[in-house]
N, C-alpha and C positions, 0 to 999 in steps of 0.2 A: 504494500500500500504506500502510495506516495502522498506525502503531506507537503503542500505548497505553502510557503510563508506568505502571508498577506500583510502588506504594510507599505510604507512610503520609502522611496529611495531618497538619498541625501539631496540630490538636485530638486526633487519635488518638494521636499520639506523646506529647503532654502527659498524656493520660489514662493511658496505659500506664506512663509514668514515675511518676505519682502513685500508682498501684496498687502498683508495685514498691517505692516508698519506704515506704508503709504496711506492706506485708508484711515488709520488711526490719526495720522497727522493732518489729514484733510478734513475728515468728518467730525472729529471730536471738538475742535474749536467752534465750528458752526453750531453744533448741538448745544454746547454750553452757552453760546450767545442766544440761541433760541430759548433755552430754559430761563436765562436771566430776563429776557424780554417778556416772557409769559408771567414771571413773578411780578414784574413791574406793572403790567397790564391788569393783572388780578388785583393787586393792591389798590391801584387807581380806581378800578371798578367797584371794589368793596367800599372804599371811602365815599365815592360818589353816591352809591346806593344808600348808604347810611345817612348822608346829608339829605337826599331826596325823601327818605323815610321820615326824618325829623321834621322836614317842612310840611309834609302831608299830615303827619300826626298832630302837629301844632294847630293846624287849621281844623282838623276833624275834632280834636279834643277841646279846642278853645282854651288851650293852656300853653305856656311857654315850653318848648322842648329844646334841650341842649345836647350838642355833640361835644363832648369834653374829653380831652386827653389827660387831664388831671395834673400833669407836671410840665407842660410846655413841650412835650416830646411825642409827636404823632407816631413815631416808630414803635413805641411801647404799647400801642393800642388805644382804644377810646371807648367811651360809653355813650349810648343814646338814651336819655331819660327824660321823663316829664318832671319839670321843676315846679311842683305844686305850690311851694311857698315863695317862689320868685326870688330866691336869694342867690342863684347862680352856682350853688353847691349841691352835690348829691347828698341827700339826707335819707335816713332810714324811713321806709314806707313809700318812697317815691318810685313809681314803676320804671323799671329798666326795659326799654324796648329792644335794645340790641347791644351786645358786647362785641366790640371790634377787637380782633386778635392782633398781637404784635406782628409787625410787617416781616416778610420773609428775609432771609439773609441777603445782604447786599442792597436792599431797597431802602432808600432814604426819603423821608417826607419832612418838609418844613413849611410852616405857615409864616406869612409876613406878620407884622406887628398886630393888626386887628384880629387875626385868626390864629395866633400863635398857640393859644391854649384851648379855645372853644369857639364854636359857632352856635349862636343862640337864635332860635326862630320864635317869633311872636305868634299869637293866635291869628294874625292876619297873613302869616306866611312870609313876612319880611324878616330881615336880620337886624338885631339891635344889640349893642353892647349893654352890659349890666347897668352902666350909668345912664342909659337912655339914648346915647348917640347912635347914629346909623353905623352898621357894621358891614364893611365890604372888604374883601381880601382875596388872596391867592394862596392856595395850598399847592406846593410844588413837589413832585415826586420824580426821583431819578434813580439810576443804579450807580453804585459806588465805582464800577468800572469806567463809567463815562461813555460807554459804547452804545447805549440805548437812547432813544428819543426821550427827551425830558417832557413830562406831562404836567399840565397845570389844571387845577380845578378852581375856576374863577367864580367867586360868589359876589353877586351884585347886592346893593342895599335892598332891592325888592325881594331878595332871597333866591332869585333865579340862579341856577348853577349852569356854567358853561365850561366845556372842556376845550383845551388847546394843547397842541403838541409843538415842541421846538426841536431843533437839531439835536443830535446826540451830544451829551456833555454832562457836566456835574451841576448839582443844585447850588 
């Protein structure tokens, strides 16, 4: 009985390894960039959805609703809650409408001065600071690599949210 050895010859193995090396060097960077872009898009969409939720709930409930990051850092997450006593702070017994999760690795979010810590919607659906002044601002999201398009969530004093994109870069 003859047994034939089945396997690869050395030239076949080296050719296969060469092809795998080339594919890894070409495909892997593109895949990582795609993943980073998806993380940024998801974070932007989640924050925008929570802002729109807050506006609609403030109108529906006829109560102020606040999107608050608590510490001036949008990257650590945020809370959407009904501010029943109108003090701009989350107090026990106030309904939490949504809890925003911390942003994915590499995604950076910053708000300019009026929206650095919170966005507050009134029962009319417009945005106002705790002191009563109108609140308008921009939340900017980018990726730490600087290779992804910068995304902006622009909030007007009427409470309307507009999305904008910029060239790839840093926040």
